N, C-alpha and C positions, 0 to 999 in steps of 0.2 A: 250640344254641349260636348266638350272634349271628354273622352274616356279617361278615368283617373289612372294614375301610374300603376297602382296595385293591380287593377284589372288588366291593364296592358301586359304586365309581367306574367299574369296567369295565362293569357292567350298567346304569349310569345311575340308580341309586337314591340317595335321600338317606339319610344316616346318621340313625338315630333316637336322640335324646338325651333322657334323662330327668334333670331337675334337682330335687333335694329341698331345700326351704327349711325350716329349723326355726322361723323367726320369723314372726310374723303378717304376712300380706300387707296387712292393713288399715292397718298403722302403718308409714309409710315410714321406713326406716333404711338404713344403709350396705350391709348384706348384701342386703336385698331389692332395693335399687336396682342393686347389682352383678349380681344374678341376672337382673333384668328386662332390663338393657342387654345382658348376655351372650346371653340367649335371643333377643332381637330381632336382634342382630348375626348369630347363627348362622342364624336363620330367613331373614334377608336373603341368606345365602349358599346357600340352597336345602336346608338340613337340616330335618328334622322335630324339633321341640322341644316337650316337655311339662313343665310345672313343677307340682309338688304342694307345697302350703303350707297352714298354718292360715289360715282366713279365714271370717268370719261372712257375708260377701257371697256370693251365688250368682248375682247379676246384675251387669252393668257391670264384670266382670273381663276382663282380657286373654284372648283366645280360647284361649291355650295354658295357662292356669292351671286346675288342678284343686283346688278348696277342700276341706278336711276339717273345717270347722266352727270354732267359736270357740277362741281360745287363752286361757291363764291368765297374768296378769302375775306375773313372778317377778323379784326383784332379782338382777342378774348383772353382775359386772365394773363396779361403780360406776354402773350404770344399771338400767333396768327392761326385761326382755325378755318378750315374750308368746309362750308355748310351748304346744304341744299334745301330749298323751300319752294312754295308756290303751287298753283293748281295742277300743273303737269306732274310734279313729283308726288303730290297728294293722290292723284289718280293711280299712279304706279304703286304706291304703298297700299292703297285700298285693294287693288287687283291682286297684289301679292298675298295679302291677308285672306282674301276670298279663295284664291287658288290653293293655298297651302293648308288651310283648315288645321291650324296649329293646336296642339295640346297646351302649350304655354308660350307666351311671348316674353322675351327678355329685352328691355329697352335700356340702352346705356346713355347717360346724360339726357334724361327725358325732357328736361326743360330748356335745353339748348334748341333754338329754332331751326330744326332740321328734321331729318328722317325719323329719328326716335320720337320726337314730339308728335309728328303726324301719325305714326303707328299707334302711339298711346291714345290719341284722340279717336281713332277708328276701330280699334280692336274690341272684340267681345269675349275673347278667351281669357283665361287666367294670365295675369301680368306680373312680372317681376321687374324691378328697376335697379340699376346700379349707378351710384353717384361717385364720380372720380375726382371732382374738382374740390379744392380747398381754397378759400379766400376769406379775408377778414371783413371786407366790405364789397358790396356790389350794388351800385346804383340801379343797374338794370334789373337785378333780382329783386331788390326792394320795391321798385315800381311795379314789377309784373307779378309779384307774389299774390295779390288779391285775385288775379285771373288764374294763376297756376294752381293754387292750393286746392280748389274744387276738383281738379283733375286727379289729385291724389286718391280720391275715392275709387278710382278705377284700378288702382294698384293694390294687389293682394299682399305683396311682400317687397320690402326695400332692402338693398344692400349698399354699404359704403365700403370703399377699398381701404379706408383708414379711419382712425378716430378724428383726424382733421377733416376729412371729407364728410363724415357723419355730423360733426359739429356744424359745418357749413349748411348741410341740408336741414338739420333741425332748427338752426338759427333763422333761416329764411322761410322754411316751409312747414315747420312743426313736425309732429309725429316722431318716429324713430326708425332705426335701421340696424340690421345685422352688420357687424364689421367682419368682412371677409377680404383678405389682402389680395393684391395682384399676384398672379402666379408666375413662376419662372421654371424653365426646363433645367433644373439644377444639374442633372447629369451631363447635359450638353455643355455646361460651363466649367465642369471639372477638368483639371489639367493632369495628365500623366507625368509630364515633365515641363519645367519652365522653359520658355523660349529664349534662346541665347541673344536674340536681337534686343531684348528689353531688360535683361538681367543687369543689375548694378553691382558695384563693388563698394567697399568702405571709402575708397578715394573718389569714386565716381558713382554716387548713388543716382538711381533713376526714379523719376516722378512721371505720373501719367494723368492726363486730363482727357475726358471724353464728353463731348457735347457740341451743340451748334455754336459756331464761332460768332455768329451775329445776333445771338440772344443774350443780352447782358445778364439776365437773371440766372444763366448757367454759370456765371462767375469767372469767366476768363479774364476780364479786366482786373479782377481782384488778384488773380494769380500773377498777372504782370506787375502789379504793385508790390506783391510780397516777394517776388523772386530775388531782387537785389540783396535783401537781408539773408536769404538762404545761401546765396552765392558768397557772401562774406565768410560764412563758416564752411561751406562746401563749394569751393570755387569751380570744381569740375562736375558739379551736379548736372544732369541732363534731363530735360523735360520733353516728353513725347505728348503731342497734342493731336487727338483724333476727333474728327467731326467735319461736317460740311459747312461751307460758308466761304467768305472772302478771305483767303489765306494771306494775300498781300496786306490787306488792312489789319488783320490780326497780327501779322508779323511786325507791323509798325508799332504795336503796343509795347513791344519789348525793347525797342531801341538798341543800345549797345549790347544788351544781354541776349540778343537773338541768336548769337553763336552757340548758346547752350540749349537751343530748342530745335526739335525736328517735327515738322507738320506731316501727318500721315494721311490727311484727307478722310473721306468716308472709309470705314473698315468693315470687313466681313464679320459674321458672328464668331468664326473661329479665331480670327485675328483679334477681335475684341476680347475674347476670353484669354488669349495669350498675353495681350497687353496688360489687362487688369491683374492677372495672376502672376506675372513675371516681374513687373516693376517693383521697386522697393515700396513705393507708396502710390495709392490712387487718391487723387484730389477731387473732392466733391464740394466746391465752394458755392453751391447754388444759394441765391439770396432770398428766394421765396417763390410762391406760386406752385409749390410741390405738395400734393396731398399724400404722397406715399414715399417714393424713392426706389423704384424698381431697379435702377442702375446700381444701387447699393446692394440689393439682393444678388444681382448678377455678379458683382464684385466679390461679395462674400462667398458665393458658390465657387468662384475661381480661386479662392484662397488669398485674396488681396488683403493688404493692410490699408485701411481707409483713414483719411483725414477729411472730415466733413464739417460743414457749418452746423451750428446748433439750432437750426430751425426745428420746430416741433416734429414734423414728419420724419426728419432724419434721426432725431434723438430716439424716436419710437422704434425705428427699424434697427438702429445700432444699440438698442437697450441701454440708452443713456451712458454710452461710453464703454460698455462691456465688449462690444464688437468693433470698436474703432475709436480714433481720437476725434475730439470736437474742438472747435474754436468759435469765438464770438462772431456771429454773422456780420458780414460786411466790414470786417476789421482786418485789413491786410497785414498789420503788424502781428495780430493774434494768429493769423494764418501762417505767417513765416515762423513764429515761435512754435506753433504746433508741429510744423514740418520738421524743424530742427530737433525738437524734443523726440519726435517719433524716430527720426533717423539715428539719434543717439541711443535710444532705448531698444536695442535689438531683441531682448527677451520679451519686452512689452509688446513689440510688434508681432512676434510669433504667437504670444498668448491671445491677443485680440484676433489674429487671423484664424486661429483654431476655433475660438468661440464663434466667429462669424460663419465658418464653414458648417459647424454643427447647427447653429441657429437657422441657417438658410433652408434646412430641410422642411421647416413648417410652411415655406412658401412654394414648395414643389407643386406642379400642376396636379399630380396624383392626389394630393391632399386637398388643394383648393377647389378643384372641380367637384369633388365629392361633397364639399360643404355647399357649393352653389346648387348642386343637384338636389340636396335636401331642402333648400329653399323653394325650388321648383315644385317639389312634392307638397310642401306646405301650401303654396299658392293654389295648386290644383285642388287640394282638399278643401281649402277655404271657399273657393267658388262653388265647388260641387255640393258643399253642405250649406251654401247660402250665407256664409259668414262674411260680414263686411269689415 
């Protein structure tokens, strides 16, 4: 059985933490980034961390990542997830658990059929789970719940990244979970100076959109429908669009208004911060499938003024409008009206931006990792004391 955290502290040893990621490490996504940043924060505190995940790469991976081979693309929650399952992957997961002799195992999205589920099935050490997904209905979850629920008995402590993710887990699986948000490197998103490439003027205000171009739920089609009404009032407004996908197809959405748009493609973290914090408005018109809204926290950290849909996850992060403007979800007229209102209300923009910068501090990894580590301690104490 694993030595408890208190004893390890006394003898000066690091706690050995295993993290299981169900999604492909080769394709950057919110869960993978969360796990990477958590692992590196824990390592910086002196703990041993090993992450197992699907990955075709065997070289140029972070030294703490153990790859289990390629993943298969599967449509999941309005997007495409790359998952790994099967006897070969299961053997690799079992070998990893045996070799690492973990003090605690942290499985992310444990009921997605991939590495995390396999690790949960085979582990004997204390287990913590994190639920990232929020959804109103899931036929797959509803059908598989009778099989999945008994596996919850192996989990000592559960985390959800938001109230929406917690609601989904409770609705389908029962039980409860601590709500601990996604983390952000807040200091890395702070801007010393705005970037002149993206700064607007009263005559030429600048708008920013960031997200995959070919994922409708990110809301780019909604922006295309709203833009004409914005240009009626601000004919020189300029929209920067950052994100990977088919630029030619996305360009076609805007028709004659494409002259007011600039596609940036994929951007670096530094350019992302510069874009979010320098444009007059950051647009987050996501239509659903969001359990948290980490991009909103990044935008707040950069000092952005945000116009976001009123989906529950976004209202929670923006404190029901204290840290940004909201509009009725999937309503392009409401989006255009919110943009125009925000551009006109200079003092309101500044106030919401300042509120957002201040509020973003609670999502800094320094705070979030400490909360997660407390859950690890709780899980270890529960198993060592025989509490179920």
